[in-house]
N, C-alpha and C positions, 0 to 999 in steps of 0.2 A: 504493500500500500504506500509506504513512504517512498519507494523507488518511483512509483507512478506519479506521486505528487511532485517529486523532484524533477521528473521529466517534463511535466506540464509547466512547472515554474520556469523551466529553461526556455520556453517559447515566449518571445516578446513581440510586441508590435503587431503588424498586419499578419505576419507569418504565424502568429499564435492561433489564428482562425483555422489554418490548415494543419497546424501542428508540425510544419516542416519548413525547409529553407525556401526563401523567395526565389521564384524562377525568373531569370534574366533573359532578355531577348538575345538571340544568337547574333554574332557579328554580321551575318548576311542580312538578317532582318533590318538591322540598323543601317548598314551601308546601302542595301537595296532600296530601302525606303527613301533615303536621301537621293539616291540615283534616280528613282522614279520621279521625285519632285523636280529635280533640276532638269531632267530631260523632257518632262512634260512641258515645263515652262519654255525650254529651248525650242521645242516643236511648235508651240503656240505662237512664238514670236516671229516665225518664218512665214511670209505670205504664201498664198497659193502659187505653186510652181511645178514645172516638170509634169509628172503624171497625175498630180493631185486632181486636176480638172477632169481627167478621164474617170476617176473613181467617184468624184462628186456627180458627174453626169449619169453614172450608173444608178446612183441613189435617186436622182431626180426622175429617171424613167420608171423606176420601180415605185416611187411615190405616186406617180401619175397612174400607173396601172401595174399592180403587184403581180397579177397572173399572166399578163401578156405585155411585157414591157417592149418599147420600141428599141431600135438600134441606139447604142449609147451616144452616138455623135451625129447621126443623120436621120432624116425623116423617112425611115425605112423599117421594115419589121425586124425585131430583135431575136426571134426564135433561133436558138442554136448558139447564141453568144456565150462564150466561156466566162464572161464577166458576171453572169447571173448565177452566182454560187450561193450556197446556203448562207454564207456570211453576208453577201450583198442583199439577199432577200430579207434577212433579219434587219439590216440597216434601213431598207426601204419601208418595212413595216413600222419601224421606230419613227421614221420621218413622217409617215402618214398619221401615226398616232399623236405626234407632238406638233406637227406643222413646221418643223425645222427644215431649212434648206439643205440640199445635198452637201454643200461645202461645210455647213455647220456640223452635220452628222459625222463627216470624215474627220473633222478637227476633234470632235469629242471622242472618236474611236481611238485616237493616239494613246492617251493614258490607259485606256482599257487594254489595248493590244500590248502595251509595255508591261502591264501587270501580269498578263498571261505569260509573256516571255520571261519575266524575272522569276515568277514562281516556278515555271517549267525548268529554268536553269538550276534553281536551288534544289528541286526534287531530283533532277537528273544527276547532279554531282553527288548528292547524298547516296544514290545507288552505287556510285563508284567508290566513294570513300566517306568515312564518318568524320573526317577532320573538319572542324567548324569553319576554318578560314579558307578552305578550298573553294567554296562557291564564290567568295569575294574575289579571290585572285582569278578564277575562271571568268567572271564577269568582266574584269578589267582587261584580261588578255583578249577576250572576244571583241571588245570595242576599240582596243588600241593597237594590237599586233596585226596590222594589215600590210601596208607598204608605204611608200613615199610618193605615190600618185593617187589621186582621188578615185575611189571606187564608189560611184554614185549610181547604184542600181537597186531596183526593188529586190529585197531579200538580202542585201548586203548591209550588215548592221554594225558598221563602225560608228563612232560618235557623230561624225559630220553627217553621214548619210541618214542617221536616225532622225535628224531634224527635219528631213523631208519625207521619210518613209514610214514613220510610226503609225500613221493612219491607214496604211495600205493593207489589203488582205494578206500579202506575203508575210508581214510581221506577225499577224495573228496565226497564220499557218505554221510559221517557224516556232512560235511559242507552243502550239499544240504538238509539234514534232518533238520538242524536248520532253513534253509530258508523255508522248508515246514511247520514247526511248526509256524513260524512267519506268513506265508500266511494263515494258518488255523485260527490263532488267529485274524487276520485282518478280515476274513470272519465272525467270530463270533461277533465281535464288530461292524461291519458295515453291517447293513441289506441291502441287494440289491436284485433286482428281476432277474438279469441276471444269467444264468447258466454257462456262459463262465469262470468266475473265478474258479468255482468248477471243471470244466473240466480241466482247466489249472493246478490246483493243482494235479489232477489225473495223468496228464502227468508227472509232476515232481516226484510223488510217484512211477510211473511205471519205470522211469529212475533209481531211487534209488534201486528199486527191482532188476533191471538187473545188475547194477554196483556192488552191494555188498549185496547179498540176506539176509545174517544174520543181517546186520545193518538195512535193510529195515523193519525187524520185529519191532525194537524199533521206527523207523521213523513212521510207520503206527500207532503204539500205541500212539505216541504223537499227531498225527492228530486226532485219535479217541477220545483222552482225551479232546482236544479242542472242538470237535463236541459235546461231551456229556456235556460239561460245559455250552453250550449255550441253547437257547430256543429249545424245541423239537416239535414245531409245524410241521404238516405233510409236508408242502411245503419245509421247511428247511431239513427235513429228506430225501426227494426225491433228493434234490440237493447234499447232502452228498453221497447219493447212486450213483449219477452220478460221483462223485470223485472216488469211488471204482470201478465202471464199467470201467471208462477211464483208471485207473491204470492197471487193469487186461488186457484190450485190448492192451495197449502199450506193456506189457510184453509178451502177446501171439503172437504178430506179429513179434517179434525179430527173425531173421532167423538163427542166429548162434547157439543158444541152447534154450532149453525149461526150463525156470526157475521152472515150475511146476513139472518137473521130479525130482527136488531136494527134494521135500517134503518127509519126512520119510527116507532120505538117512542117513545111520548110519556109513558110511565108515570112517569118521574122529571123531566119538564120543569118541573113546578111547584117542585121543590126548587131548581132552578138559576136561577130568575128573578132572585134577589137578586144573582147575579153581574153582571147588567146594571144593576140599579137602584143598586148600590153600587160601580160600576166606577171612577169618578173617585177615590174615597178609597182604594181598594185598589191602584191601579196608576199613579198620576200621576207618581211619581218616575222610572219607566222612560221617560217622555217626554223626559228629558234626553238620550236617545240619538237623538232626531229630527234634530238638526243633523248628527250624524255619518252617519246614514243618508242624509240629503239630499246630503252630499258624495259618498258612494259612488254615488248615483244620477247625479250630474252627471258623474262619471268614466266610468260604465258604466251605460247604461240597462237592461242585462240582468244587473246584479249579483245574485248568488243571494240575498243577505240582503234586498235590496230586493224582489225577487220573492216571497220567502218571506213577508215582512211584509204585502205587498199581498194575497196569496192568503189568509193567515190572517185578515186584517181582513174580507175578503169573506165567509168562512165565519161569522165572528162576527156580521157584519151579517145574514146569512141567518138565523141562529138567532134574532135579535131580531125580524126582520120576520115570520118564519114562526111564531113562538111555540115553536119547538123549542129551548128555552133550554139544553138539555144541551150544545149546541155551544159555549156559553160556557166550557165546561171547558177548551177549548184556549187560553184567554186566557193561562194560565201560560207556554205555549210561544210565543204570539204576541209576548211581550215579548223573547224571545231575540234576534231580529234587532236590536232597539233596544239591548239591553244589550251585545251582542257587537260591534256596529258602534262603539259608544262606546269600549269597551275597546281595540279595534284602533286607533282614531284617537288615543287618549291615549298610545300607545307609538310614535307616529310619530317619526322622527329629528328632532333640532333642526337649525336654529333654528326656534323657534315664533313665530308671529305673535300679535297680541293676541287674535284670535278663538280660537285654540287654547288660549291661556292662560286666557281666560274659561271655555272649556269644561272645562278641568282644575279650575278653582275651583268651578264649578257642580257637577261630578261629585263632588268631594270633599265639598262641603256636603251634597249629596243623600245620599251614602253615610252621613254622620254622622247626618243626620235619620232615615234608615231604620233605622240601627243602634240609636240611643238611643231612638227613639220606639216601635219595634215589636220588633226582632230581638234586642236585647241579652240579654234573659232566657233565650234559648236556650242561651247559653254562659256566663252569669254565674250561678252558684248563689245561692240566696237567702241563704245564710250569708255569702257574700262580696260581697253587693250593698249598696253604700253609698247607693243612690238609691231603690230600690224599683221596679225594672223589672217589667213584666208577665212572668209566668212561664208555662211550658206548663201545660196542664190536668193536674191531679193527681186523677183520679177515685178514689173509694174502691174497694178491692179487694173481691171477693166470695168469698174463701176461706172465710170464716165460714159461707157458705151452701152452696157447692158441695161441701164436705166431707161433707155429709149426702146428697148426690144420687148416684145411680148413672148411669152413662153411658146416655144415651137417655131418661132420665126427662123427662116433659113438665111445664113450668113455666108457670103462668098469671100474667102480670104486664103492667102497662101503663107501668111506669117507664121513663123515657128511658134511663137508664144501664144497668139490668139487662137490658133487651131487646137492648142492644148488647154486653154483656159476657158474660153467662152462657152463651150458645151457644158461646163460645170454649173452654169447658171440656168440651164434649161433650153438654150438655143440649139439649133441644128446647123451643121456644116454641109456644104455641097459635097465635099470630099473628106471623109474621115482621115485623121492623121495616121492611124495605125490599122494594120490588117485585123480582121475579125472573122471568126468562123461563120457568123450569121450573114456575112456579105461576101459574095463571090469576088475574088481578087481582080478578075477582069472588069467587073462592074466598078470597083473602086478606082482602078487605073483609068477607066473612061471618064470618071468624074474628075479625077486629077487632071486629065488632059483638058477637060472642059474649063476648069479653073485657069489653067495656063493660057488657053485660047482666049478667054474673056479678058485676062489681064495683059495680053500681048498688045504692044503699041500698034501693031498692024491690024488689029481686029476692027471690023466694021460695026456700025450701029446695028445692022440687021443681025449679024452673028451674035452680038451681045444680047440682043432682045430675045433671040431664040433660046439662048442658054438660060436667061432669066425665067422664061416661060416654062422651059422643060423641067427645071429644078425648083420652080416657085421661089426664086430668090427675092428677098425683101431688103437685104442690107449688104453693103460692101464695107469691109474693114481693111483699109489700105495703109501700107507703110508710107512714110513721108516722100519717098522717091517715086512712088507709083502714081500714074496719071489717073485723075478722076474723070470718068466719061462725061461727056456734055449732058447726057440725059439724067445723070445722078444728081441728087440734092444733098449737099453737105449738111450734116446735122450737128456734129461735134468733133472735137479734136482731143487727142490724148495729152494730158498736161505734162507727162514725163517723156513720152516717146515721140510726140508729134504725129501719131497715127490718125487717120481720118475715118470717121464713120459717115457713110453716105447712104441715102435711101434710094432704092430703085424698085420697080414693079409696084406702083402705088396702090394696087388693089388691097383692100383690107387694112390700110394704114389710116391713122387719124390725120386731120389737117394740121396738127401742131408739130410739124417737123418729125413725124414718125413716132412720137410718144403715144403710148396707149391711153385710152380713156381712163377716167378716174376709177371706174368700176371694174376694170380688167386686171388680170393678175400680172403685175409687172415682174420681170426677172430681177433678181438681186435685192 
């Protein structure tokens, strides 16, 4: 009795309620929380640029018609477009329920996607090692150890590219990929008789496949690497087969598009060739993880990180040999085994030998080079920058133009920035900027040719009128050096760029210089 009393008296403060020691948050919870806050703010401060308008346009079309959305960028049917994934449909439903614009939903998605990514990283690393600081170092290795040339692609998650890509489906899919790898690792380490966990993993893999097909290649490779690292008895093999069958079934029943129709699609391979030609400059810092990966290979020939890296490299090599350069998009996830193996090796318990000490020094130097050469501008605003770091792109806004447009109006332009931004507010283009499975590439090329013909200085008024009528053009958005046709009426000018908005094809326009009536739904 007295012993029990003494034990109770030893409990003081808040811990007395639980009768034990107060639980402290892990280093990753603290550092990850701060990282989430800083990068969310960094993402929000960067204006719409690059592919942001494309994803905002997808949300706008789904907001207008959730079941049968139009083409993301043109006044055409959208059936078969790979942009209409479960992730995008959820965003469209949210936009319909809240009344938010597409660009607002994409902005709000950034912190959510980052949360999925950070929790997935933490869970994945805990499957590989129980060391509490390993997820922290893995996170910093992932965002810093790239190269000394900017890698600004969807699915490439360095600090700088995160400021533009956090709101994209690729970031959400990569976060789910980390969760899938953690799930697969748990199934390997915990022998169970139930098939349901394997089927559940298949559902997750199927969702990743639908949300971002190219990232799903690396995601499936990671799951396969964990499956191959475990026991290969027949009943385990049949359960992993159930994972594959479930993933394929989930992808097959999605009604908006067929993901299997994308196999062999070469329409965007030409865009991705530079991923191979500029590979050394973009990714060489990640090679600091090779010694750590080699050590893992020597300890276990079937280490999942080693298998993952080898399979990823095989797919990247296939992309180069076959000319399907789009497979180079998985290079961002190909670096993960290198970066995470290095992080885990650096938190190994002491004493350290000279080799590990040299690895620590090289990793620290590489992180500094990556941060100050490329990534610092993501988190250091220009006003607080004493050095002059490269900053994220700051494209001009098009509020001055879209305020005159009505939703669904067709705009003729060949400008790089307006073709990627204006559809995000609900307008349509004559010619979409990117290939899309819902639009035959020959049709898109004819539309591109029509835009070039209209803007040609040699075009006649009759030719321009025919193009306006054929594509129901209402507006021209011209660069300062382009000629305004005599029949067009200039409505507004871009305050930063000097671009010109002009009205053509007067049917359906209001008499106030193209502005919509007060009771019509304005864009923007």
